[in-house]
Structures are given as C-alpha cells and as structure tokens.
C-alpha positions as CSV (number, residue, x, y, z in Angstrom):
1,M,0.0,0.0,0.0
2,Q,1.2,3.5,-0.9
3,L,0.0,6.5,1.1
4,I,0.6,9.9,-0.4
5,T,-0.1,12.8,1.9
6,A,-0.4,16.3,0.5
7,P,-1.3,19.8,1.8
8,P,-4.0,21.9,0.1
9,G,-3.3,23.1,-3.4
10,A,-0.6,20.4,-3.9
11,G,-2.3,19.0,-7.0
12,K,-3.1,15.6,-5.6
13,T,-6.2,15.3,-7.9
14,R,-3.9,16.0,-10.8
15,R,-1.5,13.4,-9.5
16,L,-4.3,10.8,-9.1
17,V,-5.6,11.4,-12.6
18,S,-2.1,11.2,-14.1
19,A,-1.4,7.9,-12.2
20,I,-4.6,6.3,-13.7
21,Q,-3.8,7.7,-17.2
22,E,-0.4,6.2,-17.0
23,R,-1.8,2.7,-16.1
24,L,-4.3,3.0,-19.1
25,Q,-1.4,3.9,-21.4
26,E,0.5,0.9,-20.2
27,G,-2.4,-1.3,-21.3
28,V,-4.2,-1.7,-18.1
29,S,-7.9,-2.3,-18.7
30,P,-10.3,0.4,-17.3
31,Y,-12.3,-2.5,-15.9
32,T,-9.5,-3.3,-13.5
33,V,-9.2,0.2,-12.1
34,I,-11.2,1.1,-9.0
35,A,-11.2,4.8,-8.0
36,T,-13.1,6.4,-5.1
37,T,-13.4,9.9,-3.7
38,F,-15.5,11.6,-1.1
39,T,-18.3,13.4,-3.1
40,R,-20.1,13.0,-6.3
41,E,-18.9,16.4,-7.4
42,A,-15.2,15.3,-7.0
43,A,-16.0,12.0,-8.7
44,R,-17.5,13.9,-11.7
45,E,-14.5,16.1,-12.0
46,I,-12.0,13.2,-11.9
47,A,-14.1,11.2,-14.4
48,E,-14.2,14.1,-16.8
49,R,-10.5,14.5,-16.7
50,L,-10.2,10.8,-17.6
51,G,-12.7,11.2,-20.5
52,N,-15.3,9.2,-18.5
53,E,-13.5,6.0,-19.5
54,V,-13.0,4.9,-15.8
55,P,-15.9,4.9,-13.4
56,I,-15.1,7.1,-10.4
57,R,-17.3,6.4,-7.4
58,T,-18.0,7.6,-3.9
59,L,-17.4,4.9,-1.3
60,H,-21.1,4.4,-1.0
61,G,-21.2,4.2,-4.8
62,L,-18.5,1.6,-4.7
63,G,-20.5,-0.4,-2.1
64,H,-23.6,-0.2,-4.3
65,W,-21.6,-1.5,-7.2
66,I,-20.3,-4.4,-5.2
67,I,-23.9,-5.3,-4.2
68,R,-25.2,-5.1,-7.7
69,L,-22.3,-7.2,-9.0
70,S,-22.8,-9.9,-6.4
71,R,-26.6,-10.0,-6.5
72,Q,-26.8,-10.1,-10.3
73,T,-24.2,-12.9,-10.5
74,R,-26.4,-15.0,-8.1
75,G,-29.5,-14.0,-10.0
76,D,-31.0,-12.2,-7.0
77,R,-32.9,-9.0,-7.1
78,V,-30.8,-5.9,-6.5
79,P,-32.2,-4.0,-3.5
80,R,-33.6,-0.6,-4.0
81,I,-31.9,2.3,-2.2
82,V,-34.3,4.4,-0.2
83,S,-34.1,8.2,0.4
84,E,-33.7,10.0,3.7
85,D,-37.4,10.8,3.6
86,K,-38.3,7.2,3.0
87,S,-36.0,6.0,5.8
88,L,-37.9,8.4,8.2
89,A,-41.2,7.0,7.0
90,I,-40.1,3.5,7.6
91,M,-38.8,4.4,11.1
92,E,-42.3,6.0,11.8
93,R,-43.9,2.7,10.6
94,A,-41.6,0.7,12.9
95,I,-42.6,2.8,15.9
96,Q,-46.3,2.5,15.0
97,E,-46.1,-1.2,14.6
98,L,-44.5,-1.6,18.0
99,D,-46.9,1.0,19.5
100,V,-44.0,2.8,21.2
101,K,-44.7,6.2,22.7
102,Y,-42.4,9.1,23.4
103,I,-39.7,8.1,20.9
104,E,-39.3,10.5,17.9
105,P,-38.5,8.9,14.5
106,R,-35.8,11.4,13.8
107,Q,-34.1,10.8,17.2
108,A,-34.3,7.0,16.6
109,L,-32.6,7.6,13.2
110,D,-29.9,9.7,14.8
111,D,-29.3,7.0,17.5
112,M,-29.1,4.3,14.9
113,A,-26.6,6.4,12.9
114,R,-24.4,6.8,16.0
115,V,-24.3,3.0,16.3
116,R,-24.1,1.9,12.7
117,E,-21.9,4.7,11.3
118,R,-19.9,6.2,14.2
119,G,-19.0,3.1,16.3
120,G,-21.4,3.7,19.2
121,R,-22.6,0.9,21.4
122,Q,-26.1,-0.4,20.8
123,E,-26.4,-1.3,24.5
124,S,-26.1,2.4,25.3
125,L,-29.4,3.1,23.6
126,H,-32.8,3.1,25.3
127,P,-34.2,-0.5,25.2
128,Q,-37.2,0.6,23.2
129,V,-35.0,2.4,20.6
130,Q,-33.0,-0.9,20.2
131,E,-36.3,-2.7,19.5
132,I,-37.4,0.0,17.1
133,I,-34.1,-0.2,15.2
134,Q,-34.4,-4.0,14.8
135,R,-38.0,-3.7,13.5
136,Y,-36.8,-0.9,11.1
137,L,-34.1,-3.2,9.7
138,T,-36.6,-6.1,9.5
139,I,-38.9,-4.0,7.3
140,L,-36.0,-3.0,5.0
141,R,-35.0,-6.7,4.5
142,A,-38.6,-7.8,4.0
143,D,-39.1,-5.2,1.2
144,N,-35.6,-5.7,-0.3
145,L,-34.6,-2.2,0.5
146,L,-31.4,-0.6,1.7
147,D,-30.9,2.7,3.4
148,F,-27.7,4.8,3.0
149,A,-25.8,3.2,5.9
150,G,-27.1,-0.2,4.8
151,I,-25.2,0.1,1.5
152,L,-21.9,-0.2,3.4
153,D,-23.3,-2.9,5.7
154,E,-24.4,-5.0,2.8
155,A,-21.3,-4.5,0.8
156,R,-19.1,-5.7,3.7
157,C,-21.3,-8.9,3.9
158,E,-21.0,-9.5,0.2
159,L,-17.3,-9.3,0.4
160,E,-17.2,-12.2,2.7
161,N,-17.8,-14.3,-0.4
162,P,-14.4,-15.9,-1.4
163,D,-15.5,-16.1,-5.1
164,L,-16.2,-12.3,-5.2
165,R,-12.9,-11.6,-3.5
166,E,-11.2,-13.7,-6.1
167,F,-12.9,-11.9,-8.9
168,L,-11.7,-8.6,-7.5
169,R,-8.2,-9.8,-7.1
170,G,-5.6,-7.8,-9.1
171,Q,-7.5,-4.5,-9.2
172,R,-5.7,-1.2,-9.3
173,V,-7.3,0.8,-6.5
174,F,-7.0,4.5,-6.0
175,V,-8.5,6.3,-3.0
176,D,-8.9,10.1,-2.9
177,E,-9.5,12.1,0.3
178,G,-8.3,9.3,2.5
179,Q,-8.5,11.4,5.6
180,D,-12.3,11.3,5.4
181,V,-12.6,7.5,5.3
182,N,-14.6,6.0,8.1
183,P,-12.4,3.3,9.7
184,Q,-15.4,1.3,11.0
185,T,-17.8,1.3,8.0
186,E,-15.7,2.2,4.9
187,W,-12.2,1.0,5.5
188,P,-13.2,-2.7,5.9
189,I,-14.4,-2.6,2.2
190,L,-11.2,-1.0,1.1
191,E,-9.2,-3.4,3.2
192,V,-10.6,-6.4,1.3
193,L,-9.7,-4.7,-2.0
194,R,-6.2,-3.8,-0.7
195,E,-5.5,-7.4,0.3
196,G,-6.0,-8.6,-3.2
197,A,-5.0,-5.5,-5.2
198,G,-2.4,-5.4,-7.8
199,E,-1.8,-1.8,-6.6
200,F,-3.4,0.3,-3.8
201,V,-2.7,4.0,-3.6
202,M,-4.4,6.4,-1.1
203,F,-4.1,10.2,-1.3
204,A,-4.8,12.0,2.0
205,S,-4.6,15.4,3.6
206,P,-4.9,14.7,7.3
207,S,-4.8,18.5,8.2
208,Q,-8.1,18.7,6.2
209,Q,-10.0,16.0,8.2
210,I,-13.2,17.9,9.0
211,Y,-15.8,15.1,9.0
212,G,-15.3,13.5,12.4
213,F,-19.1,13.8,13.0
214,R,-19.5,11.3,10.2
215,G,-17.0,8.9,11.7
216,A,-13.7,10.0,10.1
217,D,-10.8,9.4,12.4
218,W,-7.3,9.6,10.9
219,E,-5.4,8.2,13.9
220,K,-7.7,5.2,14.1
221,L,-7.5,4.7,10.4
222,C,-3.7,4.8,10.4
223,S,-3.7,2.1,13.1
224,R,-5.3,-0.3,10.5
225,F,-2.8,0.3,7.8
226,P,-0.4,-2.6,6.9
227,D,3.2,-2.7,8.3
228,D,4.7,-2.5,4.8
229,L,3.1,0.9,4.2
230,Q,5.1,3.2,1.9
231,V,4.6,6.9,2.6
232,E,5.3,9.8,0.4
233,T,4.8,13.4,1.4
234,M,4.1,16.2,-1.1
235,R,5.1,19.7,0.2
236,E,4.3,22.1,-2.6
237,N,1.3,24.4,-2.5
238,Y,0.6,25.7,-6.0
239,R,-2.6,27.5,-5.1
240,S,-1.8,30.3,-2.6
241,T,0.7,33.1,-2.2
242,P,3.6,32.8,0.3
243,E,1.7,35.2,2.7
244,I,-1.3,32.9,2.8
245,V,0.7,29.7,3.0
246,R,2.9,31.0,5.8
247,T,-0.2,32.1,7.8
248,A,-2.3,29.0,7.3
249,A,0.6,26.6,8.0
250,R,0.5,27.8,11.7
251,L,-2.8,25.8,12.0
252,A,-1.6,22.7,10.0
253,G,-0.7,19.3,11.3
254,P,2.7,17.6,10.5
255,D,1.5,16.7,7.0
256,A,1.2,20.3,5.9
257,D,3.0,22.6,8.4
258,A,6.1,22.6,6.2
259,M,4.2,23.2,2.9
260,V,6.1,25.4,0.4
261,A,4.4,28.1,-1.6
262,V,5.1,27.9,-5.4
263,R,3.0,30.9,-6.4
264,E,4.8,34.2,-6.2
265,S,3.7,37.0,-3.9
266,V,1.3,39.7,-5.1
267,G,2.1,41.9,-2.1
268,S,-1.2,41.2,-0.3
269,E,-0.8,40.5,3.4
270,V,-3.3,38.4,5.4
271,T,-5.3,40.8,7.5
272,A,-7.5,40.5,10.6
273,V,-10.1,43.2,11.2
274,D,-11.7,43.9,14.5
275,A,-15.2,45.4,14.1
276,L,-17.4,47.1,16.7
277,N,-20.3,44.7,16.5
278,P,-21.8,42.0,14.2
279,E,-23.6,44.5,12.1
280,V,-20.5,46.6,11.6
281,E,-18.6,43.5,10.8
282,A,-21.0,42.5,8.1
283,D,-20.8,46.0,6.7
284,Y,-17.0,45.7,6.6
285,V,-17.4,42.4,4.8
286,G,-19.5,44.1,2.1
287,R,-17.0,46.9,1.9
288,R,-14.0,44.6,1.6
289,V,-15.7,42.6,-1.1
290,G,-16.5,45.8,-3.0
291,E,-12.8,46.8,-2.8
292,W,-11.7,43.5,-4.3
293,L,-14.3,43.8,-7.1
294,G,-13.1,47.4,-7.7
295,K,-9.6,46.1,-8.2
296,G,-10.7,43.7,-10.9
297,V,-11.3,40.5,-9.0
298,K,-14.2,38.7,-10.8
299,L,-17.5,38.2,-9.0
300,E,-17.3,34.4,-9.0
301,E,-13.7,34.5,-7.7
302,V,-14.7,36.1,-4.3
303,A,-16.0,34.0,-1.4
304,V,-17.3,34.7,2.1
305,L,-16.8,31.6,4.3
306,A,-18.6,31.3,7.6
307,R,-18.6,28.5,10.3
308,V,-22.4,28.4,10.3
309,H,-25.1,29.4,7.9
310,T,-26.7,31.9,10.2
311,M,-23.5,34.0,10.1
312,L,-24.2,34.7,6.4
313,N,-27.6,36.3,7.0
314,T,-26.3,39.7,8.0
315,V,-23.6,39.4,5.3
316,Q,-26.4,38.9,2.6
317,M,-28.1,42.1,3.8
318,A,-24.8,44.0,3.6
319,L,-24.2,42.8,0.1
320,R,-27.8,43.7,-1.0
321,A,-27.2,47.2,0.3
322,R,-24.2,47.5,-2.1
323,D,-26.0,45.8,-5.0
324,I,-23.4,43.0,-5.0
325,P,-25.0,39.8,-6.3
326,F,-24.2,36.5,-4.5
327,Q,-24.9,32.8,-4.7
328,I,-25.0,30.2,-1.9
329,V,-22.4,27.4,-2.4
330,G,-23.9,24.1,-1.6
331,G,-27.3,25.6,-1.5
332,R,-30.0,23.8,-3.5
333,R,-30.0,24.8,-7.1
334,S,-33.1,25.2,-9.1
335,I,-34.2,21.7,-10.1
336,F,-34.1,22.8,-13.7
337,Q,-30.4,23.4,-13.5
338,R,-29.4,19.9,-12.4
339,E,-27.9,17.3,-14.6
340,E,-30.4,14.7,-13.5
341,T,-33.2,16.9,-14.7
342,E,-31.7,17.1,-18.2
343,A,-31.4,13.3,-18.2
344,A,-34.9,12.9,-16.9
345,L,-36.1,15.2,-19.7
346,G,-34.3,13.0,-22.2
347,Y,-36.0,9.9,-21.0
348,L,-39.4,11.5,-21.1
349,R,-38.8,12.7,-24.7
350,L,-37.8,9.1,-25.5
351,A,-41.2,7.9,-24.3
352,L,-42.9,10.5,-26.6
353,D,-40.8,9.8,-29.6
354,P,-38.8,6.4,-29.7
355,L,-37.0,7.6,-32.8
356,D,-35.8,10.9,-31.4
357,D,-32.0,11.0,-31.9
358,G,-31.8,14.1,-29.8
359,V,-32.3,12.2,-26.5
360,L,-29.3,9.9,-26.8
361,E,-26.6,12.2,-25.6
362,A,-28.7,12.9,-22.5
363,I,-29.5,9.3,-21.5
364,I,-26.7,7.1,-22.9
365,D,-24.5,7.6,-19.8
366,F,-26.9,8.7,-17.1
367,P,-26.9,6.9,-14.8
368,P,-23.2,6.7,-15.4
369,C,-22.2,3.4,-17.1
370,G,-18.7,4.1,-18.4
371,I,-19.6,5.1,-22.0
372,G,-17.2,8.0,-22.1
373,V,-16.0,10.4,-24.7
374,R,-13.8,7.9,-26.5
375,T,-16.5,5.3,-26.8
376,R,-19.1,7.8,-28.0
377,H,-16.7,9.0,-30.7
378,D,-16.1,5.4,-31.7
379,L,-19.9,5.0,-32.1
380,R,-20.7,8.3,-33.8
381,G,-17.5,9.6,-35.4
382,D,-17.7,13.4,-35.5
383,G,-21.4,13.6,-35.9
384,R,-24.4,13.4,-33.5
385,L,-25.1,10.1,-31.8
386,T,-28.1,8.4,-33.5
387,W,-30.1,5.2,-33.1
388,D,-28.5,4.0,-36.3
389,H,-25.1,4.2,-34.6
390,L,-26.4,2.0,-31.8
391,L,-27.8,-0.6,-34.2
392,K,-24.6,-0.6,-36.2
393,A,-22.6,-1.3,-33.1
394,L,-24.8,-4.3,-32.4
395,S,-24.0,-5.7,-35.8
396,E,-20.2,-5.3,-35.0
397,P,-20.1,-6.1,-31.3
398,K,-16.4,-7.2,-31.2
399,Q,-15.4,-3.6,-32.0
400,F,-16.8,-2.3,-28.8
401,R,-16.4,-3.0,-25.1
402,P,-18.9,-5.5,-23.7
403,Q,-20.0,-2.7,-21.3
404,A,-21.0,-0.5,-24.2
405,I,-22.9,-3.3,-25.9
406,R,-24.8,-4.1,-22.7
407,R,-25.8,-0.5,-22.3
408,I,-27.0,-0.2,-25.9
409,L,-29.1,-3.4,-25.4
410,Q,-30.5,-1.9,-22.2
411,V,-31.5,1.4,-23.9
412,L,-33.1,-0.4,-26.8
413,D,-35.1,-2.6,-24.4
414,L,-36.1,0.4,-22.4
415,R,-37.5,2.0,-25.6
416,E,-39.8,-1.0,-26.0
417,Q,-40.9,-0.9,-22.3
418,Y,-41.6,2.9,-22.7
419,D,-43.8,2.1,-25.7
420,E,-45.9,-0.2,-23.6
421,I,-46.3,2.3,-20.8
422,V,-47.4,5.1,-23.1
423,A,-49.8,2.8,-24.9
424,A,-51.5,2.0,-21.6
425,K,-52.7,5.6,-21.4
426,L,-52.4,5.9,-17.6
427,P,-52.8,9.3,-15.9
428,P,-49.7,11.5,-16.5
429,L,-48.5,11.2,-12.9
430,Q,-48.5,7.4,-13.0
431,T,-46.9,7.3,-16.5
432,I,-44.1,9.6,-15.5
433,S,-43.5,7.8,-12.2
434,R,-43.1,4.5,-14.1
435,L,-40.9,6.1,-16.8
436,M,-38.5,7.5,-14.1
437,E,-38.4,4.3,-12.2
438,L,-37.3,2.3,-15.2
439,S,-34.7,5.0,-16.1
440,E,-33.0,4.0,-12.8
441,I,-32.1,7.6,-12.1
442,P,-33.7,7.7,-8.6
443,S,-32.0,4.4,-7.6
444,Y,-28.6,5.6,-8.8
445,L,-28.9,9.0,-7.0
446,N,-30.0,7.3,-3.7
447,G,-27.2,4.8,-4.0
448,E,-24.7,7.6,-4.3
449,G,-26.2,9.3,-1.3
450,D,-27.2,12.4,-3.3
451,F,-30.5,12.8,-1.7
452,H,-30.9,16.4,-2.8
453,A,-30.7,15.2,-6.4
454,A,-33.0,12.3,-5.8
455,R,-35.5,14.7,-4.2
456,S,-35.3,17.0,-7.2
457,V,-36.4,14.1,-9.5
458,N,-39.2,13.3,-7.1
459,D,-40.3,16.9,-7.2
460,L,-40.4,16.8,-11.0
461,V,-42.6,13.8,-10.9
462,A,-44.9,15.3,-8.4
463,A,-45.2,18.5,-10.5
464,S,-46.5,16.5,-13.4
465,V,-49.8,16.1,-11.6
466,E,-50.8,19.6,-12.8
467,F,-50.5,18.7,-16.5
468,G,-53.1,17.0,-18.6
469,S,-50.6,14.9,-20.7
470,L,-47.1,13.7,-20.9
471,R,-46.5,15.9,-23.9
472,S,-47.6,19.1,-22.1
473,F,-45.4,18.3,-19.2
474,V,-42.4,17.6,-21.5
475,D,-43.0,20.9,-23.3
476,Y,-43.1,22.7,-20.0
477,L,-39.9,21.0,-18.7
478,Q,-38.1,21.7,-22.0
479,G,-38.9,25.4,-21.7
480,E,-37.7,25.6,-18.1
481,V,-34.4,23.7,-18.7
482,S,-33.7,26.0,-21.7
483,R,-34.1,29.2,-19.7
484,P,-30.9,31.3,-19.2
485,R,-29.3,30.6,-15.8
486,D,-29.0,33.2,-13.1
487,A,-26.2,35.8,-13.3
488,E,-23.0,35.0,-11.5
489,G,-22.3,36.4,-8.0
490,I,-19.8,36.2,-5.2
491,Q,-19.9,32.9,-3.4
492,L,-21.3,32.5,0.1
493,S,-20.4,29.3,1.8
494,T,-19.9,27.4,5.1
495,L,-16.4,26.3,5.8
496,H,-17.4,22.7,5.3
497,A,-19.0,23.3,1.9
498,A,-15.9,25.2,0.8
499,K,-13.7,22.0,1.1
500,G,-12.2,21.2,-2.3
501,R,-12.9,24.6,-3.8
502,E,-10.7,27.7,-4.4
503,W,-11.1,31.4,-5.2
504,D,-9.0,34.4,-5.8
505,A,-10.1,36.3,-2.7
506,V,-11.7,34.9,0.6
507,I,-13.0,36.6,3.7
508,I,-13.8,34.6,6.8
509,P,-16.1,36.5,9.2
510,G,-16.7,35.4,12.9
511,F,-13.1,34.3,13.5
512,Q,-13.8,34.3,17.3
513,E,-14.5,32.0,20.2
514,G,-17.9,30.2,20.0
515,L,-17.7,30.1,16.2
516,I,-14.1,29.3,15.3
517,P,-13.8,27.0,17.2
518,L,-17.5,26.3,17.6
519,D,-18.7,25.8,21.1
520,G,-18.8,22.1,22.1
521,A,-17.0,20.9,18.9
522,D,-13.8,18.9,18.8
523,L,-10.9,21.4,19.0
524,N,-8.5,19.6,16.7
525,E,-11.2,19.3,14.0
526,E,-12.1,22.9,14.4
527,R,-8.5,23.9,13.9
528,N,-8.5,21.7,10.7
529,L,-11.7,23.5,9.6
530,A,-10.1,26.9,10.0
531,F,-7.1,25.6,8.1
532,V,-9.3,24.5,5.3
533,G,-11.0,27.9,5.0
534,M,-7.7,29.8,5.1
535,T,-6.2,27.7,2.3
536,R,-9.1,28.3,-0.2
537,P,-7.8,31.7,-1.6
538,R,-5.1,32.2,-4.2
539,F,-4.2,35.9,-3.6
540,H,-6.2,37.6,-0.9
541,L,-7.3,36.5,2.6
542,T,-9.1,38.6,5.3
543,L,-10.3,37.4,8.7
544,T,-12.9,39.4,10.7
545,I,-14.1,39.4,14.3
546,N,-16.4,41.6,16.3
547,R,-16.4,42.6,20.0
548,S,-19.4,40.6,21.0
549,K,-17.0,37.7,21.7
550,P,-13.3,37.3,22.3
551,P,-11.1,36.6,19.3
552,S,-10.5,33.0,18.3
553,Q,-7.7,31.2,20.3
554,F,-6.4,30.2,16.8
555,L,-5.8,33.9,15.9
556,A,-3.0,34.3,18.4
557,R,-0.9,31.8,16.4
558,L,-1.3,33.7,13.1
559,P,1.1,36.3,11.7
560,V,-1.6,38.7,10.4
561,Q,-1.8,42.4,9.9
562,A,-4.3,43.6,12.5
563,S,-6.6,46.6,12.3
564,S,-9.9,47.9,13.6
565,W,-13.1,49.0,11.9
566,P,-14.1,51.8,12.0
567,A,-10.5,52.9,12.2
568,L,-9.5,54.3,15.6
C-alpha cells in the first residue's frame, strides 16, 4: 500500500488522474481500475479529466456497485436504495407497529446512525430504541430495501464471499480524500480490495480532516494500515501566495506545516479586522468585497466563508445594500439546473418519440455506465449520436467494449418498455413515475447518497400532476431547462461546503470564540476546519471578528496584519 499525503493546493487530484492515465497507457484495462473519492462532485471532476472512461465512485457508490455485482451474479434481485425521507417514514412505521410512545422517529434515526456509522454501542441506547431499530431493519429486509448506511453494511457482507474476492483480485485501487474514510464502515471494504489488489494508492490530507461527526478518524484509520506501508509526502502548494501559506501553516498538522508556496507574492498580506459589533462586521465584509471587485477580481472569484449558515444572514443584507450579487455554495440549485433533470427530460422525450435522436446524448451515460467520450466517438464519429449508430454497433459487437454493448441493449429494451407504458394511457403522474423508475435515475442517486438530487427528481414527478398529458409536461420542462441561468455572483459558503474549492479572494467572518472554534466541537477538527478555510484563496485573505465575543484562540498563532473598523 502506498500512502501519499499532501497539503491543500498540492495538485493531488492531478497526481491521481495522471497515475490512472499512466496505467491505461500501459495497457491496463479500465475495468481493472477502482477509484473512489468523497463526493459526487469530486467524482465527476475526476471522471471528466479521464474522459469518462474509468468509473469514479464515492465509497457508497463503490459499495452499491459491489452489491449489484454480487446479486446479479447470483440471479438475486438488487435491493432498491431508499431516500432519507423514505427512511424516516419506515422508522415511523416501525414505531407505530411496536406501539411505542415518546420516541421521535428522527431521534431514533440519529441514535441508529451513532451505532451503525460512528461506532457507538447499541447497549447504550434506550431498550425501546433498540427494539425499534431492529424492527426498522426487518422492514427493510422484507421489502428488499437498503438505506444509505445499509449500503456499506451489505457491501461488507457480500465481500465475505471468497468467489467475489477472487474476482476482485488484481484490481488497481486509487483512493482520494483518504482522511475522510470512516475506519469502521468504509475501511473494511477498502481493506478487502487492498489485500488482493495489484496496486493500492491512497491520497490524503490529514490536516483537512473535518468530518469527524461522520465517523472519520485519521489516527484510528492509520492504526489499521499494513506494516509495509510506503509513505510519500508532497510539500508544494501551487494555489496560494507565500503570505497565505505562511499564515495557514500555523494551524496545520505535520503533513502540511512545512508546505512550500510555489506561487509568487502579489504583495497582499493576510489581514485580521476587529469590528465594533456583528452589524458593523457584516458592513465591513461588504466593503471589503467591494474593494476586491473594484480592483478587478471577478465576482465568481470572491467568497465569504462562515462557520455556520446563520453567520451569512447579515452578510447577505450588507451585500444587498451594495448591490453585490451573490450565490450560496452548496445551496439547493433550481431543479431545472441539475444534470439529472436534463437526463430525466431525455428519458421523457424518448417515451414520446422512440426515434428521437436528440435524446441519446442525455440518456446514454446517465446513470453513469462508463460510456465515455472515446467510446461515444467510436460510435458516432464526428457527428451526433443516433439510433442507427447503436444498431450498427450491435452488428459489429467485437469492435466495442462489452459494457457499451450491454448499455446499448438496455437502452433499446427500455425503448420498448416505454412504448408499452405510453400505450397503456395511464394518468400522466402514473406514467411519468413509471418512466422515471425504469430509467434507474432515482435508484442511482440514492445509491450515491445524493438525496438532494433524488429529491429533485421526485419533485419533478410530483409537479406533473398539474399537467393533462405527458407531452404538455415535457414541453413545460423543456422550456424551463432552456431558460438562461441566473447571473454570477460572489460565493457565500460554510467552511465545510468550501472544502475542495478555491477562489482568488476569501474573507472569513466570525473568527472568534464560540464560532471558530464552535462551542462544544472537537478542538482539533475545528482547527482543521479553520485551516481548510484559510487555504481556499489564491491571492487575498481577510479574517474578521467583532467585539461581541473574544477573538478565536487560533488567531494568536497567526502572523496577520491587524486593524480595527471603524479605524480608531
């Protein structure tokens, strides 16, 4: 096993992509490469850099793939992944069936998560909660369902099969964001792969571990690594100026405290501004943002990062007062701006017109199935993908990967099923619900843990009840998807949501006790979170505090240029 640790801005994603590209150029089959990362957004970025030829999955996505692989081989039904809302409804059902009083379904879910995901002891739970959880799990099994945590539970069980282990032997495994791996629920899956891997490489940035509340624990994870572990440490930071790197390094752990800035200075010192009160602090944030914009920094390259969402409320008002547009990072986008909506529209258009060539680009690889840019080009040449291209591929199957042929057959079969559904002339809501279910979009999104996206598809289906026909709903949806998107604005984000992102200029308000670090939170992880925020900017970084609370204990470590506002 090789472990590569890297500070922020070191280019570890570029290094990971290059490593996989090198293996492919050496003749390694994409089917023998397993790559995982922490979020769907990161997975999408890596996959795009690889031309979508190698599937990049979250760890839950990897678990779901293992389950599908194993169940389909045995001829068993693949379990359906339920959403958060459905999990809550099943928990409510379990409580009702047991006729238990005084136990809230949400609290029971949280208690269950503490045991299943974060290593808590079931014996520590109230006896009635233990009974409710068992009934909840029984209902899931009876209906062939899995919740989000259950994906990992079931994947670990499937990996006990020696035949499956043998099939997975020799894989090239690449793990991104290793510091966020849960040693109890996720590492056992990776450990099985590592034991039989032809190569196992993990990239990690321990100083950026900020998901302890989800079970991440770097020290515990390290204790499970093999004795022959090979460690490489990257030191370069290509993102930020020397002033920012020097300041942020004071909060870093051993993996990043000696990081070296590659970018040249632009003469902008890191500043800390003490404001009179929260309202004046927010006003200063707006003023500072205005100064950066006045000096030519682009709107989308300015970010305000706060520890909690509520900190951003007064900031928004200050920005409105200056007519500075803004967007919320990690906030829910319009459902008409999501990729799954465009794919859903493609499937609905397919139901209306089975010969419509215009839908193929939208549906052929969503849910992702590994038909990437190169395979599409092999199918269509330089033109637009058509049904004739798919039929021609079936007549020459040896020229294409088996995975591509299977997907083509699946899409053609889906077209026939769609014809039958439309011919049944059911009410639009029932028709669209069935079409979406067969598309497998909801199941894929739930399997990836992207419940916001799954909910957006459910919202689309629910909205169709207001339309008299499938065609009228498709016309409406087509018009909404085609609308111009909102104008760009500066970015407002929590520190957690800022992980993995970067901007030219960043301001962090509320750099004071009670917020950074947050009251009651783990101090080491709070330091990591401050470090993450301070390493997001390329050129400009400002921290602000107000006199309602003492300055953060972290601030005393930082070599910053201090000032007051209003100036004394």
